[in-house]
C-alpha positions in Angstrom: 212.2 207.2 159.9 212.9 204.2 157.2 210.0 201.3 156.1 211.4 198.5 155.2 209.5 195.5 153.5 209.7 192.2 151.7 206.3 192.0 150.4 203.4 189.4 151.1 204.7 186.1 149.8 208.4 185.6 151.0 210.4 186.4 154.5 213.8 187.3 152.8 216.5 187.2 155.9 219.6 188.6 154.3 218.1 192.3 154.2 216.0 192.3 156.9 219.5 191.2 158.7 221.3 193.9 156.9 219.3 196.5 157.7 219.0 195.1 161.8 222.8 195.8 161.5 222.1 199.2 160.2 219.7 200.2 162.6 222.5 199.2 165.3 225.3 202.2 164.3 222.6 205.0 163.3 219.5 206.8 165.5 217.4 205.9 163.2 213.9 204.1 163.4 212.8 201.2 161.2 210.5 200.1 161.2 209.9 196.3 159.5 208.0 194.0 157.8 209.1 191.4 157.7 206.5 188.8 156.6 207.1 185.1 158.6 211.2 186.1 159.8 211.0 184.8 162.5 214.8 186.4 163.4 215.8 188.1 166.3 216.2 191.5 165.2 216.4 193.7 167.8 216.9 196.7 166.3 214.3 197.1 163.9 210.4 197.7 164.7 209.0 194.4 163.7 205.6 194.2 161.7 205.0 190.9 160.3 202.7 191.6 158.4 200.3 195.4 157.8 196.9 196.1 157.3 196.5 198.0 154.2 195.9 201.4 156.2 199.0 201.1 157.7 201.4 200.1 155.9 199.9 203.4 153.7 200.4 205.2 156.8 204.1 203.6 157.2 204.6 204.6 154.2 204.2 207.8 153.9 206.2 209.2 156.9 209.0 207.9 156.2 212.4 209.5 154.5 213.0 205.9 153.1 211.6 202.5 151.4 213.7 199.8 151.6 212.6 197.0 149.8 213.1 193.8 147.4 212.7 194.2 143.8 208.6 194.2 143.8 206.4 195.7 141.6 204.2 196.3 144.3 206.7 198.4 146.5 207.4 199.6 142.7 204.4 201.5 141.9 203.6 202.6 145.8 206.7 204.1 146.1 205.9 205.9 142.8 201.9 207.0 144.3 203.4 208.5 147.3 205.8 209.6 146.4 208.8 208.2 148.3 212.5 207.7 147.8 213.2 203.9 147.1 216.2 201.4 148.0 215.6 198.1 146.4 217.5 195.1 146.8 216.6 192.4 144.4 216.3 188.7 145.9 219.1 186.2 144.1 217.9 183.5 143.4 221.6 181.6 143.7 221.0 183.0 147.2 217.8 180.9 147.8 215.4 183.8 147.9 213.3 183.1 145.5 212.6 180.6 142.3 214.5 182.9 139.8 215.8 186.1 139.1 213.2 188.2 137.7 213.9 191.1 140.6 217.0 191.5 139.3 215.6 190.9 135.7 213.0 194.2 137.4 215.7 196.5 138.7 218.0 196.0 135.6 214.8 197.2 133.4 213.9 200.3 136.4 218.0 201.2 136.2 217.6 204.9 135.9 213.9 205.5 137.6 214.0 208.7 139.2 213.5 207.8 143.0 214.3 204.2 142.2 217.9 203.4 143.6 219.7 199.6 143.0 221.5 198.6 146.0 222.9 195.2 144.1 224.8 194.3 146.6 224.0 194.7 150.6 226.8 195.7 151.0 225.7 199.4 149.1 223.0 199.8 151.0 224.2 201.7 154.1 226.2 204.5 151.8 222.9 205.4 150.1 221.5 205.8 153.4 223.5 207.7 154.4 225.0 209.8 151.0 221.8 212.4 151.0 221.8 212.0 146.9 218.2 209.9 148.2 215.3 211.1 146.5 211.9 210.8 145.4 210.3 210.4 141.9 210.4 213.7 139.6 207.1 212.8 137.7 209.2 212.1 134.6 208.7 209.7 133.1 211.5 208.5 131.5 212.8 207.6 127.3 211.6 204.3 128.9 207.9 204.7 128.8 207.9 207.1 126.0 209.4 204.4 123.9 206.6 202.2 125.7 203.4 204.1 124.7 205.1 204.4 121.5 205.2 201.0 120.6 202.1 200.3 122.5 199.7 202.8 120.2 202.1 201.1 117.1 200.0 197.8 118.4 196.9 199.3 118.3 197.4 201.1 114.9 198.5 197.2 113.2 194.8 196.0 114.7 196.8 194.2 117.5 199.1 191.9 115.6 202.2 191.3 115.6 205.3 192.6 117.7 206.3 195.1 119.9 208.8 197.2 117.6 212.7 195.7 118.0 213.7 199.9 118.6 212.0 199.9 121.9 214.5 200.6 124.9 213.2 198.2 128.6 210.7 195.6 127.2 212.0 192.6 128.5 210.2 190.4 125.8 209.3 192.1 122.1 207.4 189.1 121.7 203.8 190.2 121.9 200.7 187.3 121.5 197.5 188.8 120.1 194.5 187.1 121.6 192.5 188.5 118.5 190.5 186.3 116.7 
């Protein structure tokens, strides 16, 4: 079973339609949490919203989770050790207020268990390719660099910026609220 989730704030019609097309050509159930999307999606088991316990149950049972590039979904995939394919929403297509989901995807490329479909046409290849893996528990070099940078920040009394050599940090400036 594939679990499609688009978060709770906005519908994601482009992704929902792509998964409906995928389900029409494959013999695999797709449960889809689509928010306020009222489109006809006859090949999906559509749920507009899910209570938290049902969301977790479906998430845990899924072979793979397909989602927008929302942090909550990314963290859930890591927590429940599920392979995750993300499709970032695009501002140019009117799918979000800005391109922060593209920035999130770019920052997380290479994270174990996370697979990015940069274009909607990439979805079938990712879902059918057999290379989808769950997170392996390895936090990677970005995690180590972040931990080191935070340690240096704390050692400096919470003043200054995260060192410029810390890779994967979108904003290098850290503002101290300490007096």
